[in-house]
All heavy atoms as a GROMACS GRO file, in nm:
protein
  599
    1MET      N    1   1.281  -2.402  -1.708
    1MET     CA    2   1.221  -2.331  -1.600
    1MET      C    3   1.184  -2.191  -1.647
    1MET      O    4   1.259  -2.126  -1.714
    1MET     CB    5   1.317  -2.323  -1.484
    1MET     CG    6   1.264  -2.244  -1.366
    1MET     SD    7   1.383  -2.246  -1.235
    1MET     CE    8   1.292  -2.156  -1.113
    2LEU      N    9   1.062  -2.149  -1.610
    2LEU     CA   10   1.019  -2.015  -1.647
    2LEU      C   11   1.092  -1.912  -1.565
    2LEU      O   12   1.109  -1.927  -1.447
    2LEU     CB   13   0.868  -2.004  -1.621
    2LEU     CG   14   0.776  -2.092  -1.708
    2LEU    CD1   15   0.635  -2.076  -1.660
    2LEU    CD2   16   0.788  -2.052  -1.850
    3ARG      N   17   1.126  -1.802  -1.629
    3ARG     CA   18   1.190  -1.693  -1.555
    3ARG      C   19   1.124  -1.560  -1.599
    3ARG      O   20   1.185  -1.482  -1.670
    3ARG     CB   21   1.340  -1.686  -1.586
    3ARG     CG   22   1.413  -1.805  -1.525
    3ARG     CD   23   1.563  -1.779  -1.531
    3ARG     NE   24   1.632  -1.892  -1.480
    3ARG     CZ   25   1.673  -1.903  -1.354
    3ARG    NH1   26   1.644  -1.810  -1.268
    3ARG    NH2   27   1.737  -2.011  -1.314
    4PRO      N   28   0.997  -1.544  -1.566
    4PRO     CA   29   0.930  -1.423  -1.611
    4PRO      C   30   0.976  -1.302  -1.530
    4PRO      O   31   1.023  -1.313  -1.416
    4PRO     CB   32   0.782  -1.454  -1.578
    4PRO     CG   33   0.790  -1.544  -1.460
    4PRO     CD   34   0.914  -1.628  -1.485
    5SER      N   35   0.967  -1.190  -1.596
    5SER     CA   36   1.004  -1.063  -1.530
    5SER      C   37   0.895  -1.038  -1.423
    5SER      O   38   0.776  -1.070  -1.440
    5SER     CB   39   1.007  -0.955  -1.633
    5SER     OG   40   1.012  -0.827  -1.569
    6HIS      N   41   0.935  -0.969  -1.319
    6HIS     CA   42   0.833  -0.930  -1.216
    6HIS      C   43   0.734  -0.833  -1.273
    6HIS      O   44   0.624  -0.815  -1.224
    6HIS     CB   45   0.901  -0.869  -1.093
    6HIS     CG   46   0.957  -0.738  -1.114
    6HIS    ND1   47   1.079  -0.715  -1.171
    6HIS    CD2   48   0.906  -0.612  -1.086
    6HIS    CE1   49   1.105  -0.587  -1.178
    6HIS    NE2   50   1.004  -0.523  -1.125
    7GLU      N   51   0.762  -0.773  -1.386
    7GLU     CA   52   0.673  -0.679  -1.456
    7GLU      C   53   0.557  -0.755  -1.521
    7GLU      O   54   0.455  -0.691  -1.551
    7GLU     CB   55   0.748  -0.602  -1.561
    7GLU     CG   56   0.857  -0.512  -1.504
    7GLU     CD   57   0.953  -0.457  -1.605
    7GLU    OE1   58   0.945  -0.498  -1.723
    7GLU    OE2   59   1.038  -0.378  -1.565
    8ALA      N   60   0.565  -0.885  -1.535
    8ALA     CA   61   0.455  -0.961  -1.590
    8ALA      C   62   0.341  -0.977  -1.490
    8ALA      O   63   0.230  -1.016  -1.532
    8ALA     CB   64   0.503  -1.099  -1.635
    9PHE      N   65   0.369  -0.954  -1.365
    9PHE     CA   66   0.270  -0.965  -1.263
    9PHE      C   67   0.202  -0.831  -1.239
    9PHE      O   68   0.263  -0.727  -1.264
    9PHE     CB   69   0.331  -1.015  -1.132
    9PHE     CG   70   0.385  -1.156  -1.139
    9PHE    CD1   71   0.507  -1.182  -1.190
    9PHE    CD2   72   0.303  -1.260  -1.096
    9PHE    CE1   73   0.557  -1.308  -1.194
    9PHE    CE2   74   0.351  -1.390  -1.103
    9PHE     CZ   75   0.478  -1.418  -1.154
   10SER      N   76   0.080  -0.834  -1.193
   10SER     CA   77   0.016  -0.710  -1.160
   10SER      C   78  -0.036  -0.721  -1.017
   10SER      O   79  -0.076  -0.829  -0.978
   10SER     CB   80  -0.099  -0.677  -1.255
   10SER     OG   81  -0.195  -0.782  -1.254
   11PRO      N   82  -0.042  -0.621  -0.937
   11PRO     CA   83  -0.002  -0.485  -0.962
   11PRO      C   84   0.153  -0.470  -0.970
   11PRO      O   85   0.225  -0.557  -0.929
   11PRO     CB   86  -0.055  -0.408  -0.839
   11PRO     CG   87  -0.068  -0.510  -0.736
   11PRO     CD   88  -0.094  -0.640  -0.800
   12LYS      N   89   0.191  -0.360  -1.023
   12LYS     CA   90   0.334  -0.338  -1.051
   12LYS      C   91   0.419  -0.314  -0.926
   12LYS      O   92   0.538  -0.321  -0.933
   12LYS     CB   93   0.350  -0.220  -1.148
   12LYS     CG   94   0.277  -0.237  -1.277
   12LYS     CD   95   0.332  -0.355  -1.357
   12LYS     CE   96   0.254  -0.366  -1.484
   12LYS     NZ   97   0.266  -0.495  -1.548
   13ASN      N   98   0.361  -0.278  -0.814
   13ASN     CA   99   0.440  -0.247  -0.694
   13ASN      C  100   0.463  -0.367  -0.604
   13ASN      O  101   0.484  -0.352  -0.484
   13ASN     CB  102   0.364  -0.138  -0.619
   13ASN     CG  103   0.229  -0.174  -0.572
   13ASN    OD1  104   0.174  -0.274  -0.620
   13ASN    ND2  105   0.173  -0.098  -0.483
   14LEU      N  106   0.464  -0.486  -0.661
   14LEU     CA  107   0.487  -0.609  -0.582
   14LEU      C  108   0.632  -0.628  -0.552
   14LEU      O  109   0.716  -0.600  -0.635
   14LEU     CB  110   0.435  -0.728  -0.653
   14LEU     CG  111   0.285  -0.743  -0.673
   14LEU    CD1  112   0.254  -0.861  -0.757
   14LEU    CD2  113   0.220  -0.761  -0.537
   15SER      N  114   0.659  -0.674  -0.434
   15SER     CA  115   0.800  -0.713  -0.403
   15SER      C  116   0.825  -0.854  -0.457
   15SER      O  117   0.732  -0.933  -0.482
   15SER     CB  118   0.823  -0.708  -0.252
   15SER     OG  119   0.750  -0.812  -0.192
   16GLN      N  120   0.948  -0.885  -0.478
   16GLN     CA  121   0.983  -1.017  -0.525
   16GLN      C  122   0.938  -1.124  -0.424
   16GLN      O  123   0.898  -1.233  -0.463
   16GLN     CB  124   1.133  -1.026  -0.550
   16GLN     CG  125   1.173  -1.149  -0.627
   16GLN     CD  126   1.319  -1.141  -0.670
   16GLN    OE1  127   1.394  -1.049  -0.630
   16GLN    NE2  128   1.363  -1.239  -0.750
   17TYR      N  129   0.948  -1.093  -0.295
   17TYR     CA  130   0.905  -1.185  -0.190
   17TYR      C  131   0.756  -1.217  -0.208
   17TYR      O  132   0.716  -1.333  -0.193
   17TYR     CB  133   0.932  -1.119  -0.054
   17TYR     CG  134   0.883  -1.206   0.060
   17TYR    CD1  135   0.956  -1.316   0.102
   17TYR    CD2  136   0.766  -1.182   0.125
   17TYR    CE1  137   0.916  -1.395   0.211
   17TYR    CE2  138   0.720  -1.258   0.228
   17TYR     CZ  139   0.796  -1.361   0.273
   17TYR     OH  140   0.753  -1.444   0.375
   18SER      N  141   0.671  -1.116  -0.229
   18SER     CA  142   0.530  -1.136  -0.248
   18SER      C  143   0.500  -1.228  -0.363
   18SER      O  144   0.411  -1.317  -0.355
   18SER     CB  145   0.458  -1.005  -0.270
   18SER     OG  146   0.472  -0.920  -0.161
   19ILE      N  147   0.573  -1.212  -0.474
   19ILE     CA  148   0.554  -1.296  -0.590
   19ILE      C  149   0.592  -1.441  -0.560
   19ILE      O  150   0.516  -1.531  -0.592
   19ILE     CB  151   0.634  -1.240  -0.710
   19ILE    CG1  152   0.582  -1.104  -0.752
   19ILE    CG2  153   0.633  -1.336  -0.826
   19ILE    CD1  154   0.669  -1.030  -0.847
   20VAL      N  155   0.705  -1.461  -0.496
   20VAL     CA  156   0.753  -1.595  -0.463
   20VAL      C  157   0.651  -1.671  -0.370
   20VAL      O  158   0.619  -1.783  -0.396
   20VAL     CB  159   0.891  -1.590  -0.400
   20VAL    CG1  160   0.931  -1.726  -0.345
   20VAL    CG2  161   0.994  -1.545  -0.501
   21VAL      N  162   0.600  -1.598  -0.269
   21VAL     CA  163   0.507  -1.661  -0.176
   21VAL      C  164   0.378  -1.695  -0.249
   21VAL      O  165   0.323  -1.805  -0.234
   21VAL     CB  166   0.480  -1.563  -0.059
   21VAL    CG1  167   0.364  -1.614   0.027
   21VAL    CG2  168   0.606  -1.552   0.028
   22ALA      N  169   0.330  -1.604  -0.330
   22ALA     CA  170   0.200  -1.628  -0.401
   22ALA      C  171   0.216  -1.749  -0.501
   22ALA      O  172   0.128  -1.833  -0.507
   22ALA     CB  173   0.158  -1.504  -0.475
   23VAL      N  174   0.325  -1.752  -0.574
   23VAL     CA  175   0.348  -1.863  -0.669
   23VAL      C  176   0.364  -1.996  -0.591
   23VAL      O  177   0.309  -2.099  -0.634
   23VAL     CB  178   0.473  -1.835  -0.754
   23VAL    CG1  179   0.513  -1.961  -0.831
   23VAL    CG2  180   0.443  -1.721  -0.850
   24ALA      N  181   0.432  -1.994  -0.479
   24ALA     CA  182   0.449  -2.115  -0.397
   24ALA      C  183   0.313  -2.167  -0.347
   24ALA      O  184   0.286  -2.290  -0.352
   24ALA     CB  185   0.541  -2.096  -0.283
   25LYS      N  186   0.228  -2.075  -0.301
   25LYS     CA  187   0.095  -2.118  -0.250
   25LYS      C  188   0.009  -2.173  -0.364
   25LYS      O  189  -0.055  -2.274  -0.347
   25LYS     CB  190   0.024  -1.996  -0.188
   25LYS     CG  191   0.079  -1.960  -0.054
   25LYS     CD  192  -0.002  -1.846   0.007
   25LYS     CE  193   0.050  -1.809   0.144
   25LYS     NZ  194  -0.035  -1.701   0.208
   26ARG      N  195   0.014  -2.109  -0.478
   26ARG     CA  196  -0.065  -2.157  -0.593
   26ARG      C  197  -0.012  -2.293  -0.639
   26ARG      O  198  -0.089  -2.385  -0.671
   26ARG     CB  199  -0.064  -2.056  -0.710
   26ARG     CG  200  -0.139  -2.099  -0.830
   26ARG     CD  201  -0.286  -2.118  -0.805
   26ARG     NE  202  -0.350  -2.176  -0.926
   26ARG     CZ  203  -0.429  -2.278  -0.921
   26ARG    NH1  204  -0.468  -2.333  -0.807
   26ARG    NH2  205  -0.478  -2.329  -1.032
   27ALA      N  206   0.120  -2.308  -0.642
   27ALA     CA  207   0.179  -2.439  -0.682
   27ALA      C  208   0.141  -2.548  -0.586
   27ALA      O  209   0.112  -2.664  -0.631
   27ALA     CB  210   0.330  -2.424  -0.687
   28ARG      N  211   0.134  -2.519  -0.456
   28ARG     CA  212   0.089  -2.616  -0.362
   28ARG      C  213  -0.058  -2.658  -0.387
   28ARG      O  214  -0.096  -2.776  -0.376
   28ARG     CB  215   0.101  -2.565  -0.219
   28ARG     CG  216   0.219  -2.628  -0.151
   28ARG     CD  217   0.228  -2.585  -0.004
   28ARG     NE  218   0.332  -2.476   0.005
   28ARG     CZ  219   0.310  -2.353   0.047
   28ARG    NH1  220   0.196  -2.319   0.091
   28ARG    NH2  221   0.409  -2.270   0.044
   29GLU      N  222  -0.140  -2.559  -0.419
   29GLU     CA  223  -0.281  -2.589  -0.453
   29GLU      C  224  -0.292  -2.681  -0.576
   29GLU      O  225  -0.367  -2.776  -0.577
   29GLU     CB  226  -0.359  -2.462  -0.483
   29GLU     CG  227  -0.388  -2.375  -0.362
   29GLU     CD  228  -0.455  -2.246  -0.398
   29GLU    OE1  229  -0.475  -2.219  -0.523
   29GLU    OE2  230  -0.493  -2.169  -0.307
   30ILE      N  231  -0.213  -2.651  -0.678
   30ILE     CA  232  -0.213  -2.730  -0.799
   30ILE      C  233  -0.170  -2.874  -0.770
   30ILE      O  234  -0.231  -2.971  -0.814
   30ILE     CB  235  -0.122  -2.667  -0.907
   30ILE    CG1  236  -0.186  -2.535  -0.955
   30ILE    CG2  237  -0.097  -2.763  -1.021
   30ILE    CD1  238  -0.094  -2.450  -1.040
   31ALA      N  239  -0.064  -2.889  -0.692
   31ALA     CA  240  -0.011  -3.023  -0.661
   31ALA      C  241  -0.116  -3.099  -0.576
   31ALA      O  242  -0.136  -3.220  -0.598
   31ALA     CB  243   0.121  -3.011  -0.586
   32ASP      N  244  -0.174  -3.033  -0.475
   32ASP     CA  245  -0.273  -3.100  -0.392
   32ASP      C  246  -0.393  -3.143  -0.472
   32ASP      O  247  -0.448  -3.254  -0.452
   32ASP     CB  248  -0.314  -3.008  -0.275
   32ASP     CG  249  -0.204  -2.990  -0.175
   32ASP    OD1  250  -0.106  -3.064  -0.173
   32ASP    OD2  251  -0.217  -2.893  -0.092
   33ASP      N  252  -0.442  -3.056  -0.559
   33ASP     CA  253  -0.561  -3.087  -0.642
   33ASP      C  254  -0.529  -3.207  -0.732
   33ASP      O  255  -0.614  -3.296  -0.750
   33ASP     CB  256  -0.603  -2.968  -0.725
   33ASP     CG  257  -0.660  -2.858  -0.643
   33ASP    OD1  258  -0.696  -2.882  -0.520
   33ASP    OD2  259  -0.677  -2.745  -0.695
   34ALA      N  260  -0.412  -3.212  -0.792
   34ALA     CA  261  -0.371  -3.323  -0.879
   34ALA      C  262  -0.362  -3.453  -0.800
   34ALA      O  263  -0.402  -3.558  -0.850
   34ALA     CB  264  -0.241  -3.293  -0.949
   35GLU      N  265  -0.309  -3.442  -0.680
   35GLU     CA  266  -0.293  -3.566  -0.597
   35GLU      C  267  -0.437  -3.620  -0.561
   35GLU      O  268  -0.457  -3.738  -0.565
   35GLU     CB  269  -0.216  -3.534  -0.471
   35GLU     CG  270  -0.187  -3.654  -0.388
   35GLU     CD  271  -0.102  -3.623  -0.267
   35GLU    OE1  272  -0.042  -3.512  -0.261
   35GLU    OE2  273  -0.094  -3.711  -0.177
   36LYS      N  274  -0.523  -3.528  -0.519
   36LYS     CA  275  -0.658  -3.571  -0.482
   36LYS      C  276  -0.735  -3.634  -0.598
   36LYS      O  277  -0.809  -3.732  -0.584
   36LYS     CB  278  -0.740  -3.452  -0.429
   36LYS     CG  279  -0.695  -3.409  -0.292
   36LYS     CD  280  -0.776  -3.287  -0.247
   36LYS     CE  281  -0.721  -3.232  -0.116
   36LYS     NZ  282  -0.790  -3.104  -0.079
   37ALA      N  283  -0.710  -3.582  -0.719
   37ALA     CA  284  -0.774  -3.630  -0.841
   37ALA      C  285  -0.704  -3.757  -0.898
   37ALA      O  286  -0.760  -3.820  -0.985
   37ALA     CB  287  -0.784  -3.524  -0.946
   38GLY      N  288  -0.585  -3.784  -0.845
   38GLY     CA  289  -0.504  -3.898  -0.895
   38GLY      C  290  -0.445  -3.869  -1.030
   38GLY      O  291  -0.407  -3.962  -1.102
   39ASP      N  292  -0.427  -3.744  -1.064
   39ASP     CA  293  -0.362  -3.703  -1.188
   39ASP      C  294  -0.213  -3.699  -1.172
   39ASP      O  295  -0.160  -3.672  -1.066
   39ASP     CB  296  -0.412  -3.565  -1.233
   39ASP     CG  297  -0.557  -3.562  -1.262
   39ASP    OD1  298  -0.616  -3.669  -1.295
   39ASP    OD2  299  -0.621  -3.453  -1.255
   40ILE      N  300  -0.143  -3.726  -1.284
   40ILE     CA  301   0.000  -3.712  -1.288
   40ILE      C  302   0.034  -3.586  -1.364
   40ILE      O  303  -0.009  -3.571  -1.481
   40ILE     CB  304   0.065  -3.832  -1.353
   40ILE    CG1  305   0.035  -3.959  -1.274
   40ILE    CG2  306   0.212  -3.813  -1.374
   40ILE    CD1  307   0.082  -4.090  -1.340
   41LEU      N  308   0.106  -3.497  -1.303
   41LEU     CA  309   0.138  -3.373  -1.366
   41LEU      C  310   0.264  -3.390  -1.453
   41LEU      O  311   0.365  -3.442  -1.407
   41LEU     CB  312   0.167  -3.263  -1.262
   41LEU     CG  313   0.048  -3.218  -1.177
   41LEU    CD1  314   0.093  -3.122  -1.070
   41LEU    CD2  315  -0.060  -3.156  -1.266
   42ILE      N  316   0.252  -3.349  -1.574
   42ILE     CA  317   0.366  -3.353  -1.663
   42ILE      C  318   0.456  -3.233  -1.645
   42ILE      O  319   0.577  -3.244  -1.643
   42ILE     CB  320   0.322  -3.362  -1.813
   42ILE    CG1  321   0.243  -3.495  -1.834
   42ILE    CG2  322   0.436  -3.349  -1.910
   42ILE    CD1  323   0.176  -3.509  -1.963
   43GLU      N  324   0.393  -3.116  -1.625
   43GLU     CA  325   0.471  -2.992  -1.599
   43GLU      C  326   0.482  -2.973  -1.452
   43GLU      O  327   0.400  -3.023  -1.372
   43GLU     CB  328   0.401  -2.874  -1.663
   43GLU     CG  329   0.395  -2.873  -1.811
   43GLU     CD  330   0.340  -2.743  -1.865
   43GLU    OE1  331   0.402  -2.642  -1.846
   43GLU    OE2  332   0.226  -2.751  -1.920
   44LYS      N  333   0.580  -2.898  -1.409
   44LYS     CA  334   0.600  -2.873  -1.268
   44LYS      C  335   0.489  -2.774  -1.217
   44LYS      O  336   0.450  -2.687  -1.290
   44LYS     CB  337   0.738  -2.808  -1.246
   44LYS     CG  338   0.851  -2.900  -1.276
   44LYS     CD  339   0.983  -2.833  -1.256
   44LYS     CE  340   1.098  -2.926  -1.293
   44LYS     NZ  341   1.228  -2.866  -1.275
   45PRO      N  342   0.443  -2.798  -1.096
   45PRO     CA  343   0.340  -2.710  -1.041
   45PRO      C  344   0.380  -2.564  -1.038
   45PRO      O  345   0.298  -2.474  -1.055
   45PRO     CB  346   0.318  -2.765  -0.900
   45PRO     CG  347   0.362  -2.911  -0.906
   45PRO     CD  348   0.470  -2.910  -1.007
   46VAL      N  349   0.507  -2.537  -1.011
   46VAL     CA  350   0.552  -2.397  -1.010
   46VAL      C  351   0.536  -2.332  -1.147
   46VAL      O  352   0.495  -2.217  -1.159
   46VAL     CB  353   0.699  -2.385  -0.960
   46VAL    CG1  354   0.752  -2.247  -0.974
   46VAL    CG2  355   0.709  -2.433  -0.815
   47ASP      N  356   0.570  -2.405  -1.252
   47ASP     CA  357   0.556  -2.350  -1.388
   47ASP      C  358   0.407  -2.318  -1.419
   47ASP      O  359   0.373  -2.216  -1.476
   47ASP     CB  360   0.611  -2.446  -1.490
   47ASP     CG  361   0.763  -2.458  -1.487
   47ASP    OD1  362   0.827  -2.368  -1.426
   47ASP    OD2  363   0.818  -2.551  -1.546
   48LEU      N  364   0.322  -2.411  -1.378
   48LEU     CA  365   0.178  -2.391  -1.396
   48LEU      C  366   0.127  -2.272  -1.318
   48LEU      O  367   0.044  -2.194  -1.364
   48LEU     CB  368   0.103  -2.519  -1.357
   48LEU     CG  369   0.130  -2.647  -1.441
   48LEU    CD1  370   0.065  -2.766  -1.375
   48LEU    CD2  371   0.084  -2.622  -1.586
   49ALA      N  372   0.177  -2.253  -1.193
   49ALA     CA  373   0.137  -2.144  -1.112
   49ALA      C  374   0.182  -2.008  -1.172
   49ALA      O  375   0.104  -1.913  -1.177
   49ALA     CB  376   0.194  -2.160  -0.973
   50VAL      N  377   0.305  -2.006  -1.221
   50VAL     CA  378   0.351  -1.883  -1.284
   50VAL      C  379   0.269  -1.845  -1.403
   50VAL      O  380   0.226  -1.731  -1.421
   50VAL     CB  381   0.501  -1.895  -1.324
   50VAL    CG1  382   0.545  -1.780  -1.410
   50VAL    CG2  383   0.585  -1.903  -1.198
   51ARG      N  384   0.233  -1.945  -1.485
   51ARG     CA  385   0.148  -1.916  -1.597
   51ARG      C  386   0.011  -1.866  -1.557
   51ARG      O  387  -0.048  -1.781  -1.625
   51ARG     CB  388   0.133  -2.048  -1.683
   51ARG     CG  389   0.255  -2.072  -1.763
   51ARG     CD  390   0.229  -2.172  -1.873
   51ARG     NE  391   0.353  -2.207  -1.934
   51ARG     CZ  392   0.411  -2.327  -1.927
   51ARG    NH1  393   0.351  -2.424  -1.862
   51ARG    NH2  394   0.523  -2.352  -1.986
   52ASP      N  395  -0.045  -1.919  -1.446
   52ASP     CA  396  -0.174  -1.871  -1.398
   52ASP      C  397  -0.171  -1.725  -1.366
   52ASP      O  398  -0.261  -1.649  -1.400
   52ASP     CB  399  -0.219  -1.946  -1.275
   52ASP     CG  400  -0.274  -2.087  -1.302
   52ASP    OD1  401  -0.296  -2.120  -1.425
   52ASP    OD2  402  -0.292  -2.161  -1.207
   53PHE      N  403  -0.063  -1.680  -1.303
   53PHE     CA  404  -0.050  -1.539  -1.270
   53PHE      C  405  -0.021  -1.451  -1.396
   53PHE      O  406  -0.079  -1.342  -1.406
   53PHE     CB  407   0.059  -1.517  -1.161
   53PHE     CG  408   0.018  -1.559  -1.026
   53PHE    CD1  409   0.074  -1.673  -0.969
   53PHE    CD2  410  -0.073  -1.484  -0.956
   53PHE    CE1  411   0.034  -1.714  -0.843
   53PHE    CE2  412  -0.113  -1.526  -0.831
   53PHE     CZ  413  -0.060  -1.639  -0.774
   54ILE      N  414   0.058  -1.498  -1.483
   54ILE     CA  415   0.091  -1.419  -1.605
   54ILE      C  416  -0.035  -1.407  -1.693
   54ILE      O  417  -0.058  -1.302  -1.750
   54ILE     CB  418   0.204  -1.484  -1.684
   54ILE    CG1  419   0.333  -1.468  -1.606
   54ILE    CG2  420   0.218  -1.422  -1.822
   54ILE    CD1  421   0.453  -1.539  -1.663
   55ARG      N  422  -0.115  -1.510  -1.699
   55ARG     CA  423  -0.242  -1.506  -1.779
   55ARG      C  424  -0.355  -1.444  -1.702
   55ARG      O  425  -0.469  -1.440  -1.754
   55ARG     CB  426  -0.276  -1.651  -1.820
   55ARG     CG  427  -0.176  -1.707  -1.916
   55ARG     CD  428  -0.212  -1.850  -1.953
   55ARG     NE  429  -0.106  -1.903  -2.042
   55ARG     CZ  430  -0.090  -2.033  -2.060
   55ARG    NH1  431  -0.166  -2.119  -1.998
   55ARG    NH2  432   0.003  -2.076  -2.141
   56HIS      N  433  -0.329  -1.394  -1.587
   56HIS     CA  434  -0.426  -1.321  -1.500
   56HIS      C  435  -0.544  -1.409  -1.461
   56HIS      O  436  -0.653  -1.357  -1.439
   56HIS     CB  437  -0.473  -1.192  -1.574
   56HIS     CG  438  -0.365  -1.103  -1.605
   56HIS    ND1  439  -0.289  -1.032  -1.510
   56HIS    CD2  440  -0.308  -1.068  -1.725
   56HIS    CE1  441  -0.200  -0.961  -1.573
   56HIS    NE2  442  -0.205  -0.981  -1.698
   57LYS      N  443  -0.522  -1.537  -1.448
   57LYS     CA  444  -0.626  -1.628  -1.390
   57LYS      C  445  -0.634  -1.611  -1.238
   57LYS      O  446  -0.734  -1.634  -1.182
   57LYS     CB  447  -0.593  -1.774  -1.424
   57LYS     CG  448  -0.606  -1.809  -1.571
   57LYS     CD  449  -0.578  -1.955  -1.593
   57LYS     CE  450  -0.592  -1.992  -1.739
   57LYS     NZ  451  -0.565  -2.136  -1.759
   58TYR      N  452  -0.521  -1.570  -1.180
   58TYR     CA  453  -0.511  -1.542  -1.038
   58TYR      C  454  -0.439  -1.409  -1.021
   58TYR      O  455  -0.356  -1.372  -1.102
   58TYR     CB  456  -0.432  -1.653  -0.963
   58TYR     CG  457  -0.511  -1.780  -0.952
   58TYR    CD1  458  -0.511  -1.871  -1.055
   58TYR    CD2  459  -0.588  -1.805  -0.839
   58TYR    CE1  460  -0.582  -1.989  -1.046
   58TYR    CE2  461  -0.658  -1.922  -0.825
   58TYR     CZ  462  -0.659  -2.010  -0.934
   58TYR     OH  463  -0.732  -2.125  -0.919
   59ARG      N  464  -0.474  -1.337  -0.912
   59ARG     CA  465  -0.414  -1.212  -0.886
   59ARG      C  466  -0.352  -1.211  -0.747
   59ARG      O  467  -0.403  -1.278  -0.657
   59ARG     CB  468  -0.514  -1.096  -0.894
   59ARG     CG  469  -0.571  -1.075  -1.031
   59ARG     CD  470  -0.663  -0.959  -1.036
   59ARG     NE  471  -0.764  -0.969  -0.929
   59ARG     CZ  472  -0.835  -0.870  -0.881
   59ARG    NH1  473  -0.811  -0.746  -0.920
   59ARG    NH2  474  -0.925  -0.888  -0.786
   60ILE      N  475  -0.250  -1.130  -0.726
   60ILE     CA  476  -0.190  -1.109  -0.599
   60ILE      C  477  -0.250  -0.986  -0.537
   60ILE      O  478  -0.241  -0.878  -0.600
   60ILE     CB  479  -0.038  -1.099  -0.605
   60ILE    CG1  480   0.021  -1.227  -0.667
   60ILE    CG2  481   0.020  -1.074  -0.468
   60ILE    CD1  482   0.164  -1.216  -0.700
   61ILE      N  483  -0.319  -0.998  -0.428
   61ILE     CA  484  -0.379  -0.884  -0.365
   61ILE      C  485  -0.306  -0.849  -0.235
   61ILE      O  486  -0.293  -0.932  -0.148
   61ILE     CB  487  -0.529  -0.911  -0.336
   61ILE    CG1  488  -0.603  -0.944  -0.466
   61ILE    CG2  489  -0.593  -0.792  -0.265
   61ILE    CD1  490  -0.741  -0.990  -0.445
   62LEU      N  491  -0.258  -0.730  -0.229
   62LEU     CA  492  -0.181  -0.686  -0.111
   62LEU      C  493  -0.275  -0.633  -0.003
   62LEU      O  494  -0.375  -0.571  -0.040
   62LEU     CB  495  -0.082  -0.578  -0.150
   62LEU     CG  496   0.024  -0.616  -0.257
   62LEU    CD1  497   0.105  -0.496  -0.293
   62LEU    CD2  498   0.114  -0.727  -0.200
   63PRO      N  499  -0.246  -0.660   0.120
   63PRO     CA  500  -0.334  -0.604   0.223
   63PRO      C  501  -0.320  -0.453   0.231
   63PRO      O  502  -0.212  -0.400   0.211
   63PRO     CB  503  -0.279  -0.670   0.351
   63PRO     CG  504  -0.144  -0.710   0.320
   63PRO     CD  505  -0.140  -0.737   0.171
   64VAL      N  506  -0.430  -0.390   0.261
   64VAL     CA  507  -0.432  -0.243   0.278
   64VAL      C  508  -0.394  -0.210   0.420
   64VAL      O  509  -0.456  -0.263   0.514
   64VAL     CB  510  -0.567  -0.183   0.241
   64VAL    CG1  511  -0.570  -0.040   0.263
   64VAL    CG2  512  -0.604  -0.220   0.098
   65GLN      N  513  -0.296  -0.124   0.432
   65GLN     CA  514  -0.253  -0.088   0.568
   65GLN      C  515  -0.291   0.059   0.588
   65GLN      O  516  -0.264   0.145   0.507
   65GLN     CB  517  -0.102  -0.100   0.581
   65GLN     CG  518  -0.054  -0.079   0.723
   65GLN     CD  519   0.086  -0.125   0.738
   65GLN    OE1  520   0.149  -0.170   0.644
   65GLN    NE2  521   0.140  -0.112   0.855
   66GLU      N  522  -0.355   0.088   0.701
   66GLU     CA  523  -0.392   0.221   0.733
   66GLU      C  524  -0.273   0.309   0.764
   66GLU      O  525  -0.172   0.261   0.817
   66GLU     CB  526  -0.491   0.220   0.848
   66GLU     CG  527  -0.621   0.149   0.816
   66GLU     CD  528  -0.722   0.162   0.928
   66GLU    OE1  529  -0.714   0.260   1.007
   66GLU    OE2  530  -0.807   0.072   0.938
   67LYS      N  531  -0.284   0.438   0.734
   67LYS     CA  532  -0.171   0.530   0.751
   67LYS      C  533  -0.137   0.543   0.899
   67LYS      O  534  -0.018   0.568   0.929
   67LYS     CB  535  -0.206   0.662   0.694
   67LYS     CG  536  -0.215   0.663   0.541
   67LYS     CD  537  -0.252   0.796   0.485
   67LYS     CE  538  -0.269   0.787   0.334
   67LYS     NZ  539  -0.309   0.918   0.277
   68ASN      N  540  -0.229   0.538   0.987
   68ASN     CA  541  -0.203   0.556   1.129
   68ASN      C  542  -0.166   0.431   1.201
   68ASN      O  543  -0.152   0.432   1.323
   68ASN     CB  544  -0.327   0.622   1.194
   68ASN     CG  545  -0.355   0.759   1.141
   68ASN    OD1  546  -0.263   0.829   1.093
   68ASN    ND2  547  -0.478   0.803   1.144
   69ASP      N  548  -0.158   0.326   1.132
   69ASP     CA  549  -0.126   0.196   1.196
   69ASP      C  550   0.026   0.185   1.219
   69ASP      O  551   0.102   0.155   1.127
   69ASP     CB  552  -0.175   0.079   1.108
   69ASP     CG  553  -0.156  -0.053   1.174
   69ASP    OD1  554  -0.123  -0.059   1.298
   69ASP    OD2  555  -0.175  -0.156   1.110
   70SER      N  556   0.071   0.212   1.340
   70SER     CA  557   0.213   0.214   1.367
   70SER      C  558   0.262   0.080   1.419
   70SER      O  559   0.377   0.062   1.440
   70SER     CB  560   0.248   0.325   1.472
   70SER     OG  561   0.178   0.297   1.593
   71SER      N  562   0.173  -0.019   1.433
   71SER     CA  563   0.211  -0.149   1.485
   71SER      C  564   0.305  -0.220   1.390
   71SER      O  565   0.375  -0.309   1.428
   71SER     CB  566   0.085  -0.237   1.514
   71SER     OG  567   0.013  -0.259   1.398
   72PHE      N  568   0.295  -0.185   1.265
   72PHE     CA  569   0.385  -0.248   1.163
   72PHE      C  570   0.531  -0.219   1.190
   72PHE      O  571   0.617  -0.297   1.168
   72PHE     CB  572   0.345  -0.198   1.021
   72PHE     CG  573   0.428  -0.255   0.916
   72PHE    CD1  574   0.411  -0.380   0.873
   72PHE    CD2  575   0.524  -0.180   0.852
   72PHE    CE1  576   0.485  -0.439   0.773
   72PHE    CE2  577   0.604  -0.231   0.752
   72PHE     CZ  578   0.582  -0.366   0.710
   73TYR      N  579   0.558  -0.102   1.242
   73TYR     CA  580   0.694  -0.060   1.264
   73TYR      C  581   0.747  -0.092   1.405
   73TYR      O  582   0.858  -0.062   1.436
   73TYR     CB  583   0.708   0.089   1.239
   73TYR     CG  584   0.671   0.123   1.098
   73TYR    CD1  585   0.550   0.183   1.067
   73TYR    CD2  586   0.756   0.093   0.991
   73TYR    CE1  587   0.514   0.210   0.935
   73TYR    CE2  588   0.724   0.120   0.861
   73TYR     CZ  589   0.604   0.179   0.835
   73TYR     OH  590   0.570   0.207   0.709
   74GLU      N  591   0.665  -0.143   1.494
   74GLU     CA  592   0.712  -0.173   1.631
   74GLU      C  593   0.790  -0.298   1.640
   74GLU      O  594   0.781  -0.389   1.567
   74GLU     CB  595   0.591  -0.180   1.724
   74GLU     CG  596   0.526  -0.048   1.739
   74GLU     CD  597   0.409  -0.054   1.835
   74GLU    OE1  598   0.373  -0.162   1.879
   74GLU    OE2  599   0.352   0.051   1.860
   0.00000   0.00000   0.00000
């Protein structure tokens, strides 16, 4: 199992939660695409997803929150 450092992902200010969610979503896409194509995956979809992010094929983009938006804290 791959255990990359969170520093391998960009941007550097990502939370561990953001990384886990992004990798899980990408792994689901990989598994769904393989199923639709009838392919059998030799590697685990999570390992493939992590490699996609480390190789910068996919990026995690955080939403921009306005400074005056207090709804986040309510």
